[in-house]
C-alpha positions as CSV (number, residue, x, y, z in Angstrom):
1,X,139.4,115.1,86.9
2,X,140.8,115.7,83.4
3,X,141.7,119.4,83.6
4,X,142.0,119.8,79.8
5,X,138.6,118.3,79.2
6,X,137.1,120.4,82.0
7,X,138.7,123.6,80.6
8,X,137.3,122.7,77.1
9,X,133.8,122.3,78.6
10,X,134.0,125.6,80.4
11,X,135.2,127.3,77.2
12,X,132.4,125.9,75.2
13,X,129.9,127.1,77.8
14,X,131.4,130.6,77.7
15,X,131.2,130.7,73.9
16,X,127.5,129.7,74.0
17,X,126.9,132.3,76.6
18,X,128.6,135.0,74.6
19,X,126.7,134.2,71.4
20,X,123.4,134.2,73.3
21,X,124.2,137.4,75.1
22,X,125.2,139.1,71.8
23,X,121.9,138.0,70.2
24,X,120.0,139.4,73.2
25,X,121.9,142.7,73.0
26,X,121.0,143.1,69.4
27,X,117.3,142.3,70.1
28,X,117.3,144.8,72.9
29,X,117.9,147.7,70.6
30,X,119.5,151.0,71.6
31,X,117.9,151.6,75.0
32,X,120.8,151.1,77.5
33,X,118.4,149.8,80.2
34,X,117.0,147.2,77.9
35,X,120.6,146.3,76.9
36,X,121.5,145.8,80.5
37,X,118.4,143.7,81.1
38,X,119.6,141.6,78.0
39,X,122.0,139.8,80.5
40,X,118.9,138.3,82.1
41,X,117.3,137.8,78.7
42,X,120.3,135.6,77.8
43,X,120.0,133.7,81.0
44,X,116.3,133.1,80.3
45,X,117.1,132.0,76.8
46,X,119.7,129.5,77.9
47,X,117.5,128.1,80.7
48,X,114.5,127.8,78.3
49,X,116.8,125.8,75.9
50,X,117.3,123.3,78.8
51,X,120.9,124.3,79.4
52,X,121.7,123.4,82.9
53,X,122.7,126.7,84.5
54,X,125.4,126.9,87.1
55,X,128.2,125.0,85.5
56,X,130.7,127.5,86.7
57,X,129.2,127.6,90.2
58,X,129.0,123.9,90.5
59,X,132.5,123.4,89.2
60,X,133.9,125.6,92.0
61,X,132.5,123.2,94.6
62,X,133.7,120.1,92.8
63,X,137.3,121.4,92.5
64,X,139.5,120.2,95.2
65,X,142.3,122.7,94.5
66,X,142.0,126.2,95.8
67,X,144.3,127.5,93.0
68,X,144.9,126.0,89.6
69,X,143.9,126.4,85.9
70,X,140.2,125.5,86.4
71,X,139.6,128.0,89.2
72,X,141.5,130.6,87.2
73,X,139.2,130.0,84.2
74,X,136.1,130.3,86.4
75,X,137.3,133.5,88.0
76,X,138.1,135.0,84.6
77,X,134.7,134.1,83.3
78,X,133.1,135.8,86.3
79,X,135.4,138.8,86.0
80,X,134.4,139.1,82.2
81,X,130.7,139.0,83.2
82,X,131.1,141.7,85.8
83,X,133.0,143.9,83.3
84,X,130.2,143.4,80.7
85,X,127.5,144.2,83.3
86,X,129.4,147.2,84.6
87,X,129.9,148.6,81.1
88,X,126.1,148.2,80.4
89,X,125.3,149.7,83.8
90,X,127.4,152.8,83.1
91,X,125.6,153.3,79.8
92,X,122.3,153.6,81.6
93,X,123.3,156.8,83.3
94,X,122.8,155.1,86.8
95,X,124.0,157.3,89.6
96,X,126.1,154.5,91.0
97,X,126.8,152.0,88.2
98,X,129.3,149.9,90.3
99,X,126.6,149.3,92.9
100,X,124.0,148.5,90.2
101,X,126.4,146.0,88.6
102,X,127.1,144.3,91.9
103,X,123.4,144.1,92.8
104,X,122.6,142.6,89.4
105,X,125.4,140.1,89.6
106,X,124.1,139.0,93.0
107,X,120.6,138.5,91.5
108,X,122.1,136.7,88.5
109,X,124.2,134.3,90.6
110,X,121.2,133.6,92.8
111,X,119.1,132.8,89.9
112,X,121.8,130.4,88.5
113,X,122.2,128.7,91.8
114,X,118.5,128.2,92.4
115,X,117.9,127.1,88.8
116,X,120.3,124.2,89.5
117,X,118.8,123.4,92.9
118,X,115.1,123.8,92.0
119,X,114.3,125.6,95.3
120,X,112.4,128.3,93.5
121,X,109.6,127.7,90.9
122,X,111.0,130.1,88.3
123,X,114.3,131.6,89.6
124,X,115.4,133.0,86.2
125,X,112.0,134.7,85.6
126,X,112.0,136.1,89.1
127,X,115.6,137.4,88.6
128,X,114.6,139.0,85.4
129,X,111.8,140.9,87.2
130,X,114.1,142.0,90.1
131,X,116.7,143.1,87.6
132,X,114.2,145.2,85.7
133,X,113.2,146.9,89.0
134,X,116.8,147.5,90.0
135,X,117.6,149.0,86.6
136,X,114.6,151.2,86.7
137,X,115.2,152.4,90.2
138,X,118.9,153.3,89.4
139,X,117.7,155.1,86.2
140,X,117.5,158.9,86.0
141,X,114.0,158.3,84.6
142,X,112.7,155.4,86.7
143,X,109.0,155.6,85.7
144,X,109.2,156.1,81.9
145,X,108.5,153.6,79.1
146,X,111.1,151.1,80.3
147,X,108.3,149.7,82.6
148,X,106.2,148.9,79.5
149,X,107.1,145.6,77.9
150,X,106.6,144.9,74.2
151,X,103.0,143.7,74.7
152,X,102.1,147.1,76.3
153,X,101.6,145.9,79.8
154,X,103.1,147.7,82.8
155,X,105.4,145.1,84.1
156,X,106.6,145.5,87.7
157,X,104.9,148.9,88.4
158,X,103.5,147.7,91.7
159,X,107.0,147.2,93.2
């Protein structure tokens, strides 16, 4: 494997992710819960654009070396994602933002893995719904207007 080319590919994917996330954060407005959910909006956007999710996950399995520049780049990307999610989780006022961030990252990674495998009909959409419920449950105001989407429907109230 050409390490330089692979690192360039991962960097390009990370830049595209960052641009998409920034767009979704702007669209989310000031509500910190909607901003946290924007992580999953960004994932939905990339998946809808046909971008194959899971490049970083797949790369980990294809790499033969347990240490090295490619694994370091993948680990740094995941660390940055966790830092972003944790910062957004803290802004929501969640009682335990560390736990919320960890839960959301597990949902995120599950969606990414299943999007690549095709085991679930709409893993990114399902992850978005689960994330909304986790964020609302961790919120000091779990049943307020966060449940109402832009169309005025009560998304997820039955859970």
